[in-house]
C-alpha positions as CSV (number, residue, x, y, z in Angstrom):
1,M,94.6,-75.9,113.6
2,R,91.3,-74.7,112.9
3,L,89.9,-75.3,115.6
4,K,92.5,-74.4,117.8
5,G,92.6,-71.1,116.4
6,F,88.8,-70.8,117.1
7,V,89.3,-71.7,120.7
8,K,92.4,-69.1,120.9
9,K,89.6,-66.7,119.3
10,E,87.3,-67.6,122.5
11,T,89.7,-67.3,124.8
12,L,90.7,-64.0,123.9
13,Q,87.0,-62.8,124.1
14,I,86.6,-63.9,127.4
15,I,90.0,-62.1,128.7
16,R,88.5,-59.2,127.1
17,D,85.2,-59.2,128.2
18,P,85.6,-58.6,132.2
19,S,81.4,-60.1,133.1
20,S,82.5,-63.6,131.6
21,I,85.1,-63.6,134.4
22,A,82.6,-62.0,136.9
23,I,79.8,-64.7,136.3
24,A,82.7,-67.7,136.5
25,F,85.0,-66.3,139.6
26,V,83.1,-63.3,141.5
27,L,79.2,-64.2,141.6
28,P,80.0,-67.8,143.1
29,I,81.7,-66.1,146.0
30,I,78.6,-63.9,146.6
31,L,76.1,-66.1,146.2
32,L,78.1,-69.1,148.7
33,L,78.9,-66.1,151.1
34,I,75.2,-65.2,150.7
35,F,73.9,-69.0,151.6
36,G,76.9,-69.6,153.9
37,Y,76.5,-66.8,156.1
38,G,73.1,-65.5,155.4
39,V,70.8,-68.2,155.0
40,S,70.3,-70.6,157.9
41,L,67.5,-73.6,158.3
42,D,68.5,-73.8,161.9
43,A,66.2,-72.7,164.4
44,K,68.4,-71.4,167.0
45,R,67.9,-68.4,169.6
46,I,64.1,-68.6,168.9
47,P,62.2,-65.6,170.9
48,I,59.5,-67.1,173.8
49,A,57.8,-65.2,176.1
50,V,57.5,-66.4,179.7
51,V,54.7,-66.4,181.9
52,V,55.1,-67.3,185.3
53,E,51.7,-66.5,187.8
54,K,53.0,-67.7,191.0
55,P,57.1,-67.6,191.1
56,G,58.8,-70.9,193.3
57,P,61.5,-72.9,193.1
58,E,60.2,-75.2,190.4
59,T,59.3,-73.0,188.0
60,N,62.3,-70.7,188.8
61,Q,64.1,-74.5,187.7
62,F,61.9,-75.4,184.7
63,I,62.2,-71.2,183.4
64,A,66.2,-71.8,183.8
65,G,66.1,-75.0,181.4
66,F,65.1,-72.0,178.5
67,R,67.7,-69.7,179.9
68,R,70.5,-72.7,179.4
69,S,69.1,-73.9,175.9
70,E,70.7,-72.4,172.7
71,Y,68.0,-72.5,171.1
72,F,65.8,-69.8,173.2
73,I,66.0,-66.7,173.8
74,P,63.3,-66.1,177.2
75,K,61.6,-63.0,177.3
76,H,59.9,-63.0,180.9
77,M,56.0,-60.9,180.8
78,R,53.7,-60.8,183.5
79,T,50.4,-61.3,181.9
80,I,49.7,-63.6,179.4
81,Q,47.7,-60.6,177.8
82,E,51.0,-59.0,177.1
83,A,52.4,-61.9,175.8
84,M,50.0,-62.7,173.1
85,K,50.3,-59.4,172.3
86,A,53.7,-59.1,171.9
87,M,53.0,-63.0,169.5
88,K,50.4,-60.6,167.7
89,K,53.6,-58.1,167.1
90,A,56.0,-61.0,165.9
91,Q,58.1,-59.7,168.9
92,V,58.0,-63.8,170.2
93,N,57.3,-67.2,168.2
94,G,55.5,-68.7,170.8
95,V,54.6,-68.2,174.7
96,V,55.0,-70.6,177.5
97,W,52.3,-70.4,180.3
98,L,52.9,-71.4,184.0
99,R,49.7,-71.1,185.6
100,E,49.6,-70.2,189.6
101,N,48.7,-74.0,190.6
102,F,51.9,-75.4,189.0
103,A,53.6,-76.3,192.4
104,R,50.7,-77.9,193.4
105,E,49.7,-80.0,191.1
106,Y,53.2,-81.1,190.5
107,H,53.6,-82.8,194.1
108,R,50.4,-84.1,193.9
109,K,51.6,-86.0,190.5
110,D,49.5,-85.0,188.4
111,S,50.0,-83.2,185.1
112,P,51.3,-79.2,185.6
113,P,48.8,-76.9,183.9
114,I,51.6,-76.1,181.1
115,S,50.4,-74.4,178.1
116,L,52.6,-73.7,175.1
117,L,50.9,-71.1,172.3
118,V,53.1,-71.1,168.9
119,N,52.8,-68.6,166.0
120,G,52.2,-70.9,163.3
121,V,52.5,-68.9,160.4
122,D,55.9,-70.5,159.6
123,A,55.0,-74.2,160.4
124,N,58.4,-75.9,160.3
125,T,59.6,-73.6,162.8
126,A,56.4,-73.9,164.9
127,K,56.7,-77.9,165.0
128,I,60.9,-77.4,165.8
129,I,59.3,-75.1,169.1
130,E,57.2,-78.1,170.1
131,G,59.8,-80.3,169.9
132,Y,62.5,-77.9,171.7
133,V,59.9,-77.2,174.6
134,Q,58.8,-80.8,175.0
135,G,63.0,-81.4,175.2
136,V,63.6,-78.8,178.2
137,W,60.0,-80.0,179.9
138,L,61.4,-84.0,179.8
139,N,64.8,-82.4,181.0
140,W,63.1,-80.6,183.8
141,L,61.2,-83.3,184.5
142,E,64.4,-85.7,185.3
143,Q,66.6,-83.5,187.1
144,H,63.8,-82.3,189.6
145,G,63.1,-86.2,190.4
146,L,66.4,-87.0,190.9
147,Q,67.0,-84.2,193.3
148,N,63.9,-85.2,195.4
149,G,64.3,-89.0,194.8
150,I,61.7,-89.4,192.5
151,H,62.1,-92.3,190.0
152,L,60.7,-90.5,186.6
153,K,59.0,-93.6,185.0
154,I,59.9,-93.3,181.2
155,P,58.5,-95.8,178.9
156,V,60.6,-95.4,176.1
157,Q,63.9,-94.0,176.5
158,V,65.3,-92.4,173.3
159,G,68.5,-92.6,172.0
160,Y,69.9,-90.2,169.4
161,R,72.6,-90.6,166.8
162,I,72.6,-88.7,163.5
163,W,74.7,-90.1,160.9
164,Y,76.6,-87.6,157.8
165,N,76.0,-84.4,159.8
166,P,76.5,-84.8,163.3
167,E,76.6,-81.5,164.0
168,V,73.4,-80.7,162.1
169,R,74.6,-77.5,160.5
170,S,72.4,-76.7,157.6
171,R,75.5,-75.1,156.5
172,N,76.6,-78.1,155.5
173,Y,73.7,-79.0,153.7
174,L,73.2,-75.7,151.7
175,V,77.1,-74.9,150.5
176,P,77.4,-78.1,148.4
177,G,73.9,-77.6,146.8
178,I,74.6,-74.3,146.0
179,I,77.7,-75.2,144.1
180,A,74.8,-76.6,141.7
181,V,73.1,-73.5,140.6
182,I,76.7,-71.9,140.7
183,M,77.9,-74.5,138.1
184,T,74.3,-74.0,136.4
185,L,74.5,-70.7,136.3
186,I,78.1,-70.7,134.7
187,G,77.9,-73.1,132.5
188,A,73.8,-72.1,131.0
189,L,74.0,-68.5,131.3
190,L,77.4,-67.8,129.4
191,T,77.3,-70.1,126.7
192,A,73.7,-68.8,125.9
193,L,75.4,-65.5,125.0
194,V,77.9,-66.4,123.0
195,I,76.2,-67.7,119.7
196,A,73.5,-65.0,120.3
197,R,76.4,-62.6,120.7
198,E,78.1,-63.6,117.1
199,W,74.8,-63.1,115.7
200,E,73.7,-59.6,116.7
201,R,77.6,-58.4,116.2
202,G,77.2,-59.6,112.3
203,T,80.4,-61.7,113.3
204,M,78.7,-65.0,112.3
205,E,78.4,-64.3,108.9
206,A,81.6,-64.2,108.8
207,M,82.2,-67.0,110.3
208,L,80.3,-69.1,108.6
209,V,81.7,-68.4,105.1
210,T,85.0,-69.7,106.5
211,P,86.3,-73.3,105.9
212,I,85.2,-74.3,109.8
213,T,83.1,-76.9,110.5
214,A,79.8,-76.7,112.4
215,R,81.7,-79.6,114.7
216,E,84.2,-77.3,115.1
217,I,82.5,-74.1,116.4
218,I,80.4,-76.2,118.9
219,L,83.6,-77.4,120.3
220,G,85.4,-74.1,120.2
221,K,82.6,-72.4,121.9
222,I,82.5,-75.5,124.7
223,I,85.8,-76.0,125.0
224,P,86.7,-72.2,126.6
225,Y,83.6,-71.9,129.0
226,F,84.7,-75.7,130.1
227,I,88.1,-74.6,131.1
228,L,86.7,-71.0,132.7
229,G,83.3,-73.6,134.8
230,M,85.9,-75.6,135.9
231,G,88.0,-72.9,137.3
232,G,84.8,-71.8,139.1
233,F,84.1,-75.2,140.5
234,M,87.7,-75.2,141.8
235,L,86.9,-71.6,143.8
236,S,83.7,-72.9,144.8
237,F,85.3,-76.1,146.4
238,L,88.0,-74.5,148.0
239,V,85.8,-71.7,149.9
240,S,83.7,-74.9,150.7
241,I,86.5,-76.5,152.0
242,F,88.2,-73.5,153.9
243,L,86.0,-71.0,154.7
244,F,82.7,-72.9,155.7
245,N,84.5,-75.9,157.0
246,V,82.1,-77.9,155.1
247,P,83.5,-81.4,155.6
248,M,84.3,-83.8,152.4
249,R,83.7,-87.3,152.8
250,G,84.2,-88.8,149.3
251,S,86.8,-89.0,146.5
252,F,87.5,-85.4,145.3
253,L,88.7,-87.0,141.5
254,L,85.0,-88.7,142.0
255,L,83.6,-85.0,142.5
256,L,85.8,-83.8,139.8
257,G,84.5,-86.0,137.3
258,S,80.6,-85.4,138.3
259,S,81.1,-82.0,138.0
260,S,82.3,-81.9,134.4
261,L,79.6,-83.8,133.3
262,F,76.9,-81.8,135.1
263,L,79.2,-78.8,133.4
264,L,79.0,-80.3,129.8
265,A,75.5,-80.8,130.6
266,S,74.7,-77.1,131.6
267,L,76.8,-75.7,128.4
268,G,74.9,-78.1,126.2
269,M,71.6,-76.6,127.5
270,G,73.3,-72.8,127.3
271,L,74.2,-73.7,123.5
272,L,71.0,-74.8,122.9
273,I,69.2,-72.0,124.0
274,S,71.8,-69.4,122.1
275,T,71.1,-71.5,119.0
276,L,67.6,-70.8,119.2
277,A,67.6,-67.5,120.1
278,K,69.2,-64.8,118.0
279,S,69.2,-62.0,120.6
280,Q,71.4,-61.8,123.8
281,F,68.6,-60.6,125.9
282,V,66.4,-63.3,125.1
283,A,69.2,-66.2,125.5
284,A,69.7,-64.4,128.6
285,Q,66.0,-64.3,130.3
286,V,65.3,-67.9,128.6
287,S,68.5,-69.2,130.4
288,I,66.9,-68.0,133.9
289,V,64.0,-69.5,133.4
290,V,64.9,-72.4,132.0
291,T,67.8,-73.4,133.9
292,F,68.9,-71.3,137.3
293,L,65.4,-71.1,138.4
294,P,64.8,-75.1,138.1
295,A,68.2,-76.1,139.6
296,F,67.5,-73.7,142.4
297,I,63.7,-74.8,143.1
298,L,63.1,-78.2,141.9
299,S,66.8,-79.7,142.3
300,G,66.3,-80.9,146.3
301,F,68.8,-78.1,146.9
302,I,66.2,-76.5,149.5
303,F,62.8,-78.0,149.2
304,E,62.6,-82.1,149.5
305,I,61.9,-83.5,146.2
306,S,59.7,-86.6,147.9
307,S,57.5,-83.4,149.3
308,M,56.3,-82.0,145.9
309,P,53.2,-83.3,144.2
310,W,53.8,-86.6,141.9
311,P,53.7,-84.4,138.6
312,I,56.0,-81.9,139.6
313,Q,58.3,-84.6,141.1
314,A,58.3,-86.2,137.3
315,I,59.3,-82.8,135.9
316,T,62.4,-82.8,138.2
317,H,64.0,-86.3,136.6
318,L,64.3,-83.6,133.3
319,I,66.4,-81.3,135.6
320,P,70.2,-81.7,135.7
321,A,71.1,-80.2,138.5
322,R,68.7,-82.7,140.3
323,Y,71.1,-85.3,139.8
324,Y,74.3,-82.9,140.5
325,V,72.8,-82.1,144.0
326,S,72.6,-86.1,145.0
327,I,76.1,-86.4,143.9
328,L,77.5,-83.2,145.6
329,Q,75.3,-83.8,149.1
330,S,76.6,-87.7,148.9
331,A,80.1,-86.8,148.3
332,F,80.7,-84.2,150.7
333,L,78.4,-85.6,153.6
334,A,78.3,-89.0,153.1
335,G,81.3,-90.6,151.1
336,D,81.6,-92.6,147.8
337,I,78.2,-94.5,147.7
338,W,78.1,-96.1,144.4
339,K,74.4,-96.4,144.5
340,I,73.7,-93.0,144.6
341,F,77.0,-92.0,141.9
342,I,76.3,-94.3,139.1
343,P,72.6,-93.9,138.4
344,N,73.1,-90.1,138.6
345,A,76.4,-89.6,136.6
346,V,74.2,-92.1,134.0
347,A,71.7,-89.0,133.6
348,L,74.1,-86.7,133.2
349,I,75.6,-88.4,130.3
350,L,72.5,-89.0,128.8
351,M,71.9,-85.5,128.9
352,T,75.1,-84.3,127.8
353,I,74.6,-86.8,124.3
354,F,71.4,-85.7,124.7
355,F,71.9,-81.6,124.1
356,I,75.1,-81.8,121.9
357,G,73.6,-84.0,119.5
358,I,70.8,-81.3,119.1
359,I,72.8,-78.7,118.7
360,H,75.1,-80.5,116.4
361,K,71.7,-80.8,114.7
362,K,70.4,-77.4,114.4
363,T,73.8,-75.7,113.8
364,R,74.1,-75.1,110.0
365,K,76.5,-73.1,108.3
366,R,73.6,-70.9,106.8
367,L,72.1,-67.6,107.5
368,D,68.0,-69.1,107.6
């Protein structure tokens, strides 16, 4: 009965506090809209300068490949100096330069003089531009050879097959990952404030003189926010499926169970921070630094963990979001892969036990 009454008290506190409702239901929508529509790792419609010193049928056909491509916005410029000036001003990301002897050298069966200059400030985009230009070039060689009865001898024919994300949409990769960040915010940020709030308002002293036990205090703080957090997860899941059309290839029940484990671990981290920091301001700052930023940067959500230095890779094993992101991306894009699910779920269970155990040890019915 004591636990039931305490849970009711915390539930009423949540209902009376609009900020808790906003963090659980409004913040996920905002983050999903930002990352779903505003953030994209797809390199499309790249502005590129095209300089043709001597136009002709061959050069026109080659440049038409850029106009038909969804990856480029070709901008015709008269001289290479004009194109270089545009690239320095960041008006274009690259320059394709066809010199005046392009057609003559091609008919001699030599390599036509084509120059590609790429802005390498963003190394990833530069590599993508290089690959796309090579694709346009090979496509032109094949089409021009067929039109002129020339068999193009390519030593290796490359066949592409993309698994798990055949549309090659970065949104399918980003949206499941942002759910982990949302769950971290809901779990850690909300519970990081609850005990600190009790100390600041002076209600903790009144609570300590009641017959309620430390275990009941922990459960009473966790249960309402667990329900609130799972409501935020369901909202995020529905938005991902129906608004952003992210495929769901795994079991929903398996994903729901994994989300419950991760939320419990996040709630444990938040309560631990709240137990140690008796100020809401300090608790909020610590929760952002300790939970949100690592979940965003070190979970593999955006940055590949295998490309990080080995000391940072070792640190990522301490981040619960690392394991949850792996489960999310597998469930949404690949399906129920048990070799991925089981080790990550076990890691989340161990982290939950660890955090709850420390909280139970630190929570004493004393004022000191």
